[in-house]
C-alpha positions in Angstrom: -37.5 21.9 65.1 -39.3 25.0 64.5 -38.5 27.8 62.1 -40.1 31.2 61.4 -42.0 31.4 58.2 -40.7 33.7 55.6 -44.2 35.2 55.3 -45.1 35.7 58.9 -44.0 35.4 62.5 -45.8 32.1 62.7 -43.9 29.1 63.6 -43.9 26.1 61.2 -42.3 22.7 61.7 -40.1 20.4 59.6 -42.0 16.9 59.7 -39.4 14.1 60.5 -41.7 11.3 59.0 -44.8 11.1 56.9 -46.4 8.8 59.7 -45.9 11.8 62.4 -49.1 12.6 64.4 -48.6 16.2 63.6 -50.2 15.3 60.1 -53.3 14.0 61.7 -55.0 17.4 61.9 -54.3 18.5 58.5 -55.6 15.1 57.0 -58.9 15.8 58.8 -59.0 19.2 57.3 -58.6 17.6 54.0 -61.5 15.4 54.6 -63.6 18.3 55.7 -62.8 20.5 52.7 -63.9 17.6 50.4 -66.9 16.9 52.1 -67.7 20.4 52.0 -67.0 20.8 48.2 -69.3 17.8 48.0 -72.1 19.6 49.8 -71.7 22.6 47.7 -71.9 20.9 44.4 -74.9 18.9 45.7 -76.6 22.1 46.5 -76.0 23.5 43.1 -77.5 20.3 41.4 -80.4 20.7 43.7 -80.8 24.4 42.8 -81.1 23.8 39.2 -83.4 20.9 39.8 -85.6 22.9 42.0 -85.4 26.5 41.2 -87.5 27.8 38.4 -85.9 31.2 38.4 -82.3 29.8 38.1 -83.4 27.4 35.4 -85.1 30.3 33.5 -81.8 32.4 33.7 -79.8 29.4 32.5 -82.2 28.8 29.6 -81.7 32.7 28.7 -77.9 32.4 28.9 -77.7 29.3 26.7 -80.2 31.0 24.2 -77.8 34.2 24.2 -74.7 32.3 23.6 -76.1 29.8 21.2 -77.5 32.3 18.9 -74.4 34.4 19.0 -72.5 31.3 18.0 -74.9 30.4 15.3 -74.9 33.8 14.0 -71.1 33.5 13.3 -69.9 35.2 16.3 -67.9 33.8 19.3 -68.2 33.7 23.1 -65.4 36.1 24.8 -65.1 35.1 28.5 -63.5 37.6 31.0 -62.9 37.6 34.9 -60.4 39.1 37.3 -58.1 37.2 39.9 -59.1 33.5 40.2 -62.1 34.1 38.0 -59.8 35.0 35.0 -58.1 31.6 35.7 -61.6 30.0 35.5 -62.3 31.7 32.3 -59.0 30.6 30.9 -60.1 27.0 31.7 -63.6 27.4 30.3 -62.2 28.9 27.0 -59.9 26.0 26.5 -62.7 23.6 26.9 -65.1 25.4 24.7 -62.6 25.6 22.0 -61.7 21.9 22.2 -65.4 21.2 21.7 -65.4 23.5 18.6 -67.3 26.1 20.4 -65.5 29.3 19.3 -64.6 31.4 22.3 -61.7 33.8 23.4 -60.2 35.0 26.6 -60.2 38.5 27.5 -58.4 40.2 30.5 -60.4 43.1 31.8 -57.2 45.3 32.4 -55.7 44.3 29.0 -59.0 45.1 27.5 -58.7 49.0 28.3 -55.3 48.9 26.8 -56.5 47.8 23.3 -57.7 44.2 23.7 -61.3 45.5 23.8 -61.2 45.0 20.0 -61.4 41.5 20.6 -65.2 42.0 21.1 -66.7 42.6 17.6 -70.5 43.7 17.6 -70.5 43.3 13.8 -69.6 39.5 14.3 -72.4 38.9 16.6 -70.0 38.3 19.6 -71.3 37.6 23.0 -69.6 38.4 26.4 -69.6 36.2 29.5 -68.2 37.7 32.5 -67.3 35.8 35.8 -67.3 37.3 39.3 -68.2 35.1 42.3 -68.9 38.2 44.4 -70.5 40.1 41.6 -68.6 43.2 42.7 -65.5 43.2 40.7 -64.5 47.0 39.8 -62.4 45.9 36.9 -65.4 44.2 35.4 -67.6 47.0 36.0 -65.1 49.4 34.5 -65.1 47.1 31.4 -68.8 47.1 30.8 -68.6 51.0 30.4 -66.8 50.3 27.3 -68.6 47.4 25.8 -71.0 48.2 23.1 -74.6 48.1 24.0 -75.5 45.7 21.3 -73.3 43.0 22.8 -75.4 40.5 24.7 -73.7 40.0 28.3 -74.0 37.0 30.5 -72.8 37.0 34.3 -71.8 34.1 36.2 -71.8 34.8 39.7 -72.6 33.5 43.3 -74.5 36.7 44.2 -77.6 37.5 42.4 -77.9 40.8 44.5 -74.8 42.6 43.4 -73.9 45.8 41.4 -72.8 43.5 38.2 -76.1 41.3 38.5 -78.1 44.5 38.7 -76.2 46.1 35.7 -78.7 46.8 32.9 -76.2 45.5 30.3 -76.4 42.1 31.8 -79.1 40.3 30.0 -78.9 36.7 32.1 -77.3 35.1 35.1 -75.6 31.8 35.3 -76.2 31.8 39.2 -74.3 29.4 41.3 -75.7 29.8 44.7 -73.4 29.8 47.7 -75.3 29.5 50.9 -73.9 31.4 53.9 -73.3 28.1 55.8 -70.9 27.0 53.1 -69.0 30.2 52.6 -65.3 29.9 52.9 -65.3 32.5 55.7 -67.9 30.6 57.7 -66.2 27.3 57.3 -62.6 28.1 57.3 -62.4 31.5 59.0 -61.0 33.1 55.8 -62.4 34.0 52.3 -59.7 32.2 50.2 -61.8 31.2 47.0 -62.3 27.4 47.2 -65.8 26.5 47.4 -66.9 29.6 45.1 -64.3 28.6 42.5 -65.4 25.1 42.5 -69.1 26.0 42.1 -68.3 28.5 39.2 -66.1 25.9 37.3 -68.5 23.1 37.8 -71.3 25.3 36.4 -69.3 26.3 33.4 -68.3 22.8 32.5 -71.9 21.7 32.5 -72.7 24.7 30.3 -69.8 23.9 28.0 -71.0 20.5 27.4 -74.7 21.8 26.9 -73.4 24.4 24.4 -71.5 21.8 22.3 -74.7 19.6 22.0 -76.7 22.7 21.0 -74.1 23.4 18.2 -73.7 19.8 17.2 -76.5 17.5 17.7 -75.0 14.5 16.5 -72.7 12.7 19.0 -70.4 11.3 16.4 -70.1 14.7 15.0 -69.1 16.0 18.4 -66.6 13.2 19.0 -64.9 13.5 15.9 -64.5 17.4 16.0 -63.3 16.9 19.8 -60.7 14.4 18.6 -59.6 16.4 15.6 -58.8 19.3 18.0 -57.2 17.4 20.6 -54.3 15.4 18.9 -52.0 15.6 21.6 -51.7 13.6 25.0 -53.5 10.4 26.1 -56.9 11.8 24.7 -55.3 12.3 21.3 -53.7 8.7 21.4 -56.9 7.2 22.4 -58.9 9.0 19.7 -56.2 8.0 17.2 -56.3 4.4 18.2 -60.1 4.4 18.1 -60.1 5.9 14.6 -57.6 3.2 13.4 -59.9 0.6 14.8 -62.9 2.1 13.2 -61.0 2.2 9.9 -60.0 -1.5 10.2 -63.6 -2.4 11.0 -65.1 -0.4 8.0 -62.5 -1.9 5.7 -63.1 -5.4 7.0 -66.8 -5.0 6.5 -66.4 -3.6 3.1 -64.2 -6.7 2.1 -66.8 -8.9 3.6 -69.7 -7.2 1.7 -67.7 -7.4 -1.7 -66.9 -11.3 -1.0 -70.5 -11.9 0.0 -71.7 -10.2 -3.0 -69.3 -12.2 -5.3 -70.3 -15.4 -3.6 -74.0 -14.5 -4.2 -73.4 -13.9 -7.7 -71.4 -17.3 -8.0 -74.1 -19.1 -6.3 -76.7 -17.3 -8.2 -75.1 -18.4 -11.5 -74.6 -21.9 -10.3 -78.2 -22.2 -9.5 -79.3 -20.9 -12.9 -76.9 -23.4 -14.6 -78.3 -26.2 -12.5 -81.8 -25.1 -13.1 -81.0 -25.2 -16.9 -79.5 -28.6 -16.5 -82.5 -30.0 -14.4 -84.9 -28.4 -17.2 -82.9 -30.2 -19.9 -83.0 -33.7 -17.8 -86.6 -33.2 -17.3 -87.4 -32.7 -21.0 -85.1 -35.8 -21.9 -87.0 -38.0 -19.5 -90.3 -36.6 -20.7 -89.3 -37.7 -24.2 -88.0 -41.1 -23.2 -91.3 -41.8 -21.2 -93.4 -40.6 -24.2 -91.5 -42.9 -26.6 -91.9 -46.0 -24.2 -95.6 -45.2 -23.8 -96.0 -45.0 -27.5 -94.1 -48.2 -28.1 -96.2 -49.9 -25.4 -99.5 -48.6 -27.1 -98.2 -49.7 -30.4 -97.5 -53.4 -28.9 -100.8 -53.6 -27.5 -102.4 -52.6 -30.7 -100.4 -55.2 -32.6 -101.4 -57.9 -30.0 -105.0 -56.8 -30.5 -104.6 -57.1 -34.2 -103.2 -60.4 -34.0 -105.8 -61.7 -31.8 -108.3 -60.4 -34.1 -106.7 -62.0 -36.9 -106.5 -65.3 -35.2 -110.0 -65.1 -34.4 -110.9 -64.1 -37.9 -108.8 -67.1 -38.9 
């Protein structure tokens, strides 16, 4: 049975059973999309392994953001459309890692939210635009203080935003033409580009957390303290309880061992004293016996001498 879609005149069909052959083509398409996403991420990993330019830009980006955070500032993240949703996600990730960040919508920024960016606090700004050609972000930059360092995440390094003099560094997620949504699927619906942007920002978030907190146990504690809800929070709570039990047990064992050592030490001292006393007693007894023996021998000799004299 066919019915007209509410959004177009294209016919769509009710599927009578999930085993219906009509699902074969969509299933094949799911497989193709997953493989293409994998290819794009593999290309991104290869890019940051082999491209010195990309690595240099990454170093600059991490330096700018880290120095802002270390100076008491925060990272403000902004984007339009799907990029705003990516910005929302990365801000949530960063804050859960104790990396101070805030979300700014470019349109709302022009209606008062621009006050979120504080140059006196040493804030930095990260803008996200896969195309590098977002008019809303271009307008936003016109009102951002020149002293605010700006990093751009984009899939197009030859774009108006990438060439804006206010942008000090790029987080570049290269999207080859052969992997573009338009070439692969016939339409430019953000799928691969959003995956690349989100993947790169996840990597940057983890790197920033490590830059801010070198010690892994510190990062773990801060993450757990800021994520008390859900399965993650429950797991952290249970691990904390287990660690506390182990610590208490070790402390008790340590006290018990120390007490035992003291008892053993005292016992050894007492035993040593007793042994010393016994040795002295034996020595005295032996001396007395030797003396008596010598006396007896002397008496015998005297008697013999007497007898001989007699």
